[in-house]
N, C-alpha and C positions, 0 to 999 in steps of 0.2 A: 503263839499269841493271836493268830488270826481268829481262832475259835472264840476266845474270850472277848475280843472286840466285836465280833459279829453277834455274839450272844447279848452283849450289852446293848447293841442297837435294837435287837428284837424286843428286849425288855422295855426300852424307852418307847418304841413305836406302839407296842400293844398297850402301854399304860394310858394311852389316849382314852380308851373306853372307861378306865377307872375313874377319871376325873371329869368326864363329860358333864355329868350332872352338876358338879360343883362349879364348873366354868360357865354354864349356860346362863347364869344370872348376868353375865357381862355382855350378852349378845347385842343389846340395844344401845351400847355406848356410842356417842357421837364422836367419830374418829377425827373430826376436824378440830376438836378442842383438846384432845389428850396430849400429854407430854410424849416426846419421841425419845427413843433410845438410839444407840449407835447402829443397831441392825435395821433401823428405819430409814437410814440414809439412802437416797435415791442414786442409782447408778445405771449406766448403759453397758457396762463392761461385760456382764455375763451373757446377755442375749441381744445386745445392740438395740434394745427397746427399753424405755425407762421403767425401772422397777426398783422397789426397795431391796436392800441386800437380803432380807428375810424372804420376800416374795419371789426372788429370783430362782429359788430351789437349787442353787448352786453355791459353791464355796467362794463367795465374793465379799469383800469388806471395803469400806470407804474411810479414808483418813482425811478429816477436814482441816482447813487452815486453823480453825479454833483449837483442835487437838494439838497441832504442831506448836501453836503459840503457848499453850498451857505450860509445857516443859521447856520452852525456849530452845528447842532443838536446833543445832547448827549444821546438822547433816540429815539428808533424807533417810539415811539408814538408821538413825536413832528413833525413827517414828514407828518401827516395826515390832516393838517388844510385846504388845498385847495381842497380836494376830496369830492364831494357831498355825504352827508349822511354817512360819515365815520368819526369816532372820537375815542377818548379814554375815557373810564369810569374809575373812581377812581383816585388815586393819591392825592396830587402831588408827594409823595415819589416815587422813581424810581421803587420799587418793588410792587407798588400798582395799576398798570394799566392793563386794558383789552381792546381788540378791540371791538368797537361798529359799526356794519354795519347794516344800516336800522333798528336800534332798537334791533338787536340781539347782546347780549354782553356776554353771557355765553360761556365758553370755548368749550362746546359740540356743539354750534351752529355756531361757526366761526372756520373753519379748518385752521390751520397754518402748513406750511411745510418749511423746510430748506434744500435746494438742493434736494427736493423731499421726504425728510424724515419727517414723521408725528411728530409734536411737540405739547405736551399739558401738562398742569399742573393746578390743582384745589386745593385750600385750603382756609379755612374760613378766610375772611378778608385779602386776599393777591391777587396779580395779577397773570398773567399766563405766561408772557414771560419776560426774564431778559437779553437778548442779547444786543450787542453793535452795533449801526448803521455803525460804521467804517468798519465792516467786509463784507459789502454787496455791490455788484455792482448794484442790483436792488431789488425793492419790488413791486410785482404785486398784485393788489387787484381786485378781482371780486365780485361785489355786486349782491346779489340775490342767490337763491337756485342753488346749483351746484353739486348735488348728483350723476348725471349720469356719469360724467367724473372723479370726485374726491372722491366720496364715501359718505356714510352716515355720518351725522353730519355737512354737509356744508349747513345748512338751511338758514343762513344769508349771507354766502359768504365764500370766500377763500382768504387767505393772503399767498403768496408764496415769500420766501426769496431766492435769488440766491447769493452765495458767490463769492467774488472776486477771480480772478485767474491771473496767470502771464501775460497772453495776455492783460489784462487791463492796464499794466504798461510798458511792453517792447515796445521799438521803433524799427523801421526798422534797421536790422543789429546789434541790441544790444544783447549781450550775457548775461549780468547780471547787476543788479543795486539795488538800495535801495531808499526808500522814508521815510523821518523822519518828523513828525509833533510834534510841541510843542504848547500848548494852555493854556489860562487862562480865567476863567469866574469870573466876579466881584461879582455877587450876593452871591454865596456861597464859594468864594475864591477857586474855583475848578482848580486844576492843572491836565492837561491831556496830554498824550503823546502817540505816536504810532510809531512803526518801522515796515516797510514791506520790506522784501528782496525778489527779484525775479530773476529767471535765466532761460536761455534756452541753456544748455551746448551743445546740438546738435539739429538737425532739428526735432527730434522726441520727445523730452522731455521738458516739462514746469514745473517749480517748484516755489512755493511761500510759505513764512513763515512770519507771522506777530504777533505782540504783541501790545495790547492796554491797557493803564492804566489810571484810573481816581481816584482822591483823593480830597475830599472837606470838608468844614465845613457845618454847617446846612444852609438850605435855608432861605431866607427872603421872606415872602409872600407879596401879593399886598396890604394888610392892614398894612404894615410896622412892622409886628410882626415876630419873628423868629419861624420857624417850628422845634421844638425840636426833636432831634434824627432822623434827616433827612439827615445826612451826607452821602456822597458816598465814598465807598472804594472798587472798583471792578477792575478786570483785565480780559482780554480776550486773547485767543490764537487762531490762524488760521494756519493750515498746509494743503497744497493742491498741488497735482501733477497730470499731465496728460501725458500719453504716446501714441503717434500716432503709432499704429501698422502698418498702411498703410495710403494711402490717404483717405481710406473709413472707417477706424475703429480706435476708441479711447477707451482707458481704463483710468479711473480716480479714485482717492482716496482723501478724505478730512477728516479733523478732526478739530472741533472747540469747544472751552470750555470757559464759562464765570463763574467767581466766585465772590462772594460778602460776606465777613465775617465780621460782626460787630454787636455792640449793636444797636438795633433799636426799634421803636414802633411796637407793635404786630399788631395793626390795621392800615394797610397802604392804605386802600381803601376808608375810610369814615371819617367824622369829629369825633373828640373825642379821647382823650388819654386813652387807656386801661391799659397802663403799658408797660414796655420794656422787651425785651428778647435778649439773644445773639443768633443771627441767622446766620447760615452758608448756603449759597445758591450756588448750582452748577448745571449748565445746559450744556450738551455736546451733540454733534452730530457726528457720524461716518458714512461715506458714501463711498460705492464702486459703480462705474458706468461703463457701457459698451455701446458704440454706434457704429452702423454699418449702413452705408448709401452708398451703391455702386452707382456710378454716372450713370451707364447705366441700373439700375434695378429699375423700377418704383414700384415694388411690395414690396421692402424691404427698410424700414427706421426704424430700430430697436433701441429701448432704453431700457436698463435693469438697475435697481438701487436696491441696497440692503443696508440696514444700520440699525443703532441703535441710539436711542436718550434716554437720561437719564436726568431727573429733580429731584433733591434731595434737600430738605430743612430740616435742623436739628436745633431745638430750645432748648435752655437750659438757666438756671439761670434766670428764670422769677421773676419779681419784683411785689410785692403787691399781688393782687388776682390771678396773673398769676403763682405764685409760685407753687400752687397745680395743676393748670390747665396744666402746662407744665411738672411738675414733674422734675425728674433729667434730662431727655432728651426726646423730642418728635421727631419722624422721619417720614417724608412724602416723598414718592417716586412715580414717574411714569417712567417706563422703557418700551420702545416700540421698537419692531423689525418690520421693514417695507421691503416689497418686491414689486416692481412696474415694470412690463414688458409691453411694448407697442410697437406696430408696425403700420406703415401707408403704405397703398398700393393705388396707383393711377391707376384706371381703367377707361380710357377714361374721361368722364365728372364726374366720381365719385371718391371721395377721402375717402377711408375707414380707420378709426382709431379704433383699437381694442386692448384690453389688459386684464391683470389680476392684481389684487392688493391683498395683504395680510398684515395684521398687527396683532401683538401679543402684547397686552398691559397688563403690570403688574402694579397693584396699591398696595402700602404699606402704612399703617398707624399704627405706633406702639408707645407706651409710656412706658418708664422705670421710675418707681417711687417707693418710700417707701410706703408700705401699711398704710392707715390711720386707727388707732385704736380708736381715739376719735374725732368725728366731731362736731363742733359748728353749730347747725342748724339755728341759727340766722344770723351768718355771713358766713356760709358755709366754714369756714376755719378749717383746720385740726389742732387739739391741741396736738395730740400725734401720733407719727409715729412708725411703726415696724422697726426692725433693718436690715432686708434684702430686698434689692430692687428686684422688679419683672418686667418683660416685658410683656405687654398685648396689644392686638389689640384694636384700638379705635372704639367704637361702632358708633361714628358720622363721622368717616373717615375710613370706612371699606375697607379692602384689597380684592384682588381677581385678576382674569385674564379675559380678554375679547379678543377673537380671531375673526377677521373679514376677510371674503373671498369675493371678488367681481370680476365679469366679466362684461365687457361692450363692446359695439360696436357703432360706430357713422358713418353715411354716409353723406358726404357733396357733394351735387349734384349741378352743375352749368350748366345753360342753358341760353345763351345770357346774359341778365341783371338780371336774377333771380338766387338766391342761396338759396337752402333749405338744412337745416342740421337737421337730425333726429337721436336720440340716445336712447339706451335702456341699462339698467343695472339691474343685479340681485346680491343681496348681502345677506350674511348669517352671523349671529353673534352667537357665543357660549360663554357663560359667566359662570364662576365658582367662588365660594367663596374660602376663605382660608380653610385649613384643620381644624383649630380650630373652624371656623364657622360651618363647616359640622358636627363636633362632637357635637356642642351645639344644632343644629337643625337636628339631625339625622332622625327624623320622617318626615322631609320635603324633597321634591325633589328640592334641592337648585341649581342644574345645569340647566340653562335655555337656550333656543335657540330662536332666532328671525330671520325672513327673509322676504324679499319683493322685488318687482320690482319697478323701476322708469323709466319714459320716459321723453324725451325732444324734442321739435320741435322749430326750428328757421327759419324764412323766411325773406329774405332781397331782396329788389328790387331797382335797380339803375335807378331812374327816368330819370336823366340826368347825364352827367359827374360830376356834382357838388352835386346833391341832391339824397339821398337814404332814403327809409323808411323801417322799419323792425318791426317784432313782434316775441316775444318769449314766450314759455310756458314750464316751467320746474317743474317737480315733484321732491319731496325730502322726505326723512325720516331719522330718527335716532332711533337706539335701545336704551333701557334704559341703563343708566350708571351703573357701578359697585356699586357706593354709593347709587344710587336710588333703586337698587334691594335689597341691603343687609344692609341698614341703620337701626339702632336700637335705634335711638334718644329717650331718655326719656322712655325707656322700651317698645318701640313699636315693632311690628312684622315686619319682612322684607317684601318688596313689590314684592314678586315673581310673582304676577299676572299681573305685568305691561306689557303693549303692546307698539307697535311702535308709535312714534309721527310723524305726517305727515305735509308737507308744500307744497303749490303750489304757484309758482311765475309766474305772467303774466306781460309782458312788451310790450309796443308799443313805437316806437321812430322814430326820423328823424335825419339824419346827413347831414352836408353841408361842402364842401371843395372847395376852389377857390384859384387861384394864381394871382399875379400881379394886385392887386386891387388898391393900392395907389402908389406903386413903380414898378420898373421893376424886383424885386425879393422879393416877400412877399407871405405869406400863411395865409389864414384864415380857421380855422376849427371850427365846432360847432356840438354839439350833445344835443338833448333833449329827455328825457325818462319819460314816465309815467308808474308807476308800481303799482301792487296790489298783496299783499301776504296774503294768508290765512293759518292759522295753526290750525290743528285739532288733537284731542286726545292729547293735550298738557300735558306733565308731570309736575305737580306742587307740591310744598311742603306746607303742612299745619301742623303746630305744636300746634295749639290751641286745648286744651282739650275740649272746648265748641263745636266747629264746627267739630272736628275730634277726638273723644274720644279715649284715650289709651284703648286697645293695637292696634288700627287700624294702618296700615302702614302710614308712613309720606308722601310717594309719591303715586300719582295716576294719571291716565289719566282723569282728571276732567275738563279740560278747552279748550277753543278755542279762536282765535282772528283773526282780519282782519285789515290790515294796507295798506295805499296807499300813494303815494307821487310823486313828480316831481324832476327831476335833470337836470339842464341846465349847459352846459360848452361852453364857447366861447374863442378860443385861436387865437392870431394874432402874427406873427413873421416876422421880417426882419433880415438881417445879423447883425444889430446893435441894435435891439430893440425887446422886446417881452412883451406880455400882456396876462395873463391868468385869466379869470373870471369864477366863478362858483356860482351856487345857488341851494339849496336843501330845500325841505319841506317834512314833513311826519306827518300823523295823523293815529289814529287807535282806535278801540274799542274791548272789549272782548265779551264773550258770553252773558254777562248781559247788554250789550250796555253801559258799563262804559269805560271811556277813558283809554288808555294804558299810564299810568303815566311815564313809563320808556323810552319813546321815546325821542330822542334828539331834541334840539331846531332847528328851521330854521337857516340855515347858508348861509352867502354870503361871498365870498372871492375874493380878487383881488391881483394878483401878477404881478408887473411891474419891468422890468429890462432893462438896456441899456449897451452897450459896447462902450468904449471911447479909444482914443489914439491907433488906430490900434489894438483894442481889447485887449490891455494890461491891461485895467482897466474895471471892471464890477461893476455896482452899481444897487441896486434894493430896493424895498419895498414890504412888504406883509401886507395887511389889511384884517382882518377877523372880521365879525360881526355875533354874535349869538343872536337870538331873545329871547323874553320872553318865559318862559316855565312854565306851571302849573304842580305842583307836589303835592303828598300827603305827609303830615308830621304828625308823631305821637307825641302826647303830652305824655311825659314820666310819668307825674303824673296821668292823667286820662286814659291813654292807648287808647285814642280816636284819630281818624285821622281827619285832616282838610286840606283844599286845600290852598296852598300858591303859590306865583309866584316867580320863579327864574328870577331875572332881566336880561335884555339884556345887552350886553357889546360889545365894539369894541376894538380890540387890533391892534396896529401898530408896525411892526418890520422893521428894516433896515438892509441891508447887503452890503458889498463891498469886492472886491478882486483886488489885484494888482500883476501881473506877473512881478516881478522886473527884471528878466532875464529868460533864459531857465531853470535854476535850482531852483530859489528861488521864493516863492509866499507868500504874506502877505494877510490875511483875517481879517475882523472885522464884527461883527454882533451885533445888539442891539435888544433884545426881550422886548416887552412891553415898548416902547420908552417913553410913557407918564405916566408910572407907574400907569396904570388904575387898580382900585380895582375891582375884579371879583371873582366869585365862580365857581368851577368845577361841573361836574355831578358826583354824588357819585357812588361808585362801587357796592352798594347793593340797589336794588330796584329802581334805577334811581332817588334817592332823590337829595337834594341840598348838594353838596359836600363841601370840604374845600376850603379856599381861594387859588387862583392860585398864581404863582410866581410873584414877583415884577420885576422891571427893571433889566435886566441882560446884561452887556456889555461883549462880548466875542471876544477874539483875538486869532490868530493862525499864526504861521510862519511855512512854510514847505520847504524842499529842497530835491532834488533827485540827485543821483550821480551814 
């Protein structure tokens, strides 16, 4: 398939010369007055300098708060449907999702930040992010390796969340106000509400405070069965302030927290009920920021951010086989301190971006339980407990700390129609286990370090005012994780000899932008990308005693793989209508020339919308089709794998909004209009997941004052 994809790119790229004459009539259009498409959204994710998604010459998309509100999405993972080669693994329970970018779905391969602060969480049979979409003004997604600018671990891509602030709500001359939303979802009888208050008491100070609450019954799946223990009971808080020290300098602070405490299914990522636990989830982000951008100083555009993120999951009261597994209480934590300092200097035709980044990540995995004095080896259930509970570290969820220090520089050079961006990064990791681990393995040097360099090169050439071609090459790497180094699953030795895992991402693409094609005010934008990603020295887990006998470490740099694909986006917009089309395809094989079973299915999406009655009413539909996908499925009786096909499906959604007046708005959205039966992609190994949700009719009324 590589040949056909590359041939398609060449055809599209060379077609620029065919339409140059027809397009030249639009060269003198005043860009300040034309309507914008989704590819015109401005982002700093791709190059750390402000560019539109189309101009970035990279695979980056921006999801705005307006797009989230259109469909009344209650999860950030529901916003991904129209982005090529981006989806969610796991679910459908809200705490069971992970990002999947070009087939990379582990938390260590997709970097997530919230207002610049690194956010991560990993736990067996659970998702990685539990925040509420109502908190965010935008979600920027960069597909492909992004180590040079963002750090090790961004092998698959980057997801950057930007919190809302008072400026998103305040109108000209307004000192203070509030916006209230009340909503209801039919599928799970979800009641949701949010209150956001905002103020500008003087010209120098912006303040915002918000609360979001969701409460529901169990979900109904697309096969008309109830998903037991899937109810939602979470709340979120957002506090944010900005103070303008001068016209050139701003200091800011923010705090956000999401909690979800309830009895739920232990396994939230894959099919099958393992039993329930009482689970308390809390994710929080604290952020301090400083920006300095003097108007007449091209050498200084400084941004400094420091903050702390915490993800904590506590489980108790396990039922059935989970009673012994959970014990009295099991506690899982990720606590991360982040420092990010960056400056941009403009030197004639060169724009230099350089900075330092530091993270200090603490991982905790502890279990409090009564000691088992008599174990039934047939059922593995404890028949007699000791009287005094003890707290011990989990050998399969080892704790420790990992400190990361990185420096980088990027030069963006522009000459006439040519733009060349070159970057280089050096990063060093220092990883240490807990004190208890060091005592148990005193004979080993358990503190390890890893370091390496990564480079990136991007070339973009503007063939005509409408057509541009580009090529990118980005190197990436990640150090071994804390659990990969110190895991002792099944009595195995820790993997202290692990080395860095590498990734190389190559892209070639073509973009097109034109105005006034069908009317006197419209815009057509398009982007086509062919990519190839290779992964070497891949760190994989093998627990089989046949192929990896105990006490050999569970993890080793034993694999490699290569994947390639295409991504096409075509957007058209007028003041009263928009159409967004996307298509993506990906294939790949491992070092043994076997298919990568965990890659997502081909995806085609169409989003259509229109404004009526002087733009007081907006209506739209979203249609997403996912193709067939071959997967490996293990027979639980024979323990043998066989190839099965996950069937294709098409989902149709509808949405509408009515601005009743300047203060009141009414929205309605319908997910899975035709109640199509379908299955998700599982969170473990990319297998066939649980059934997705059935039809869901969502309503919301909001008013501001």
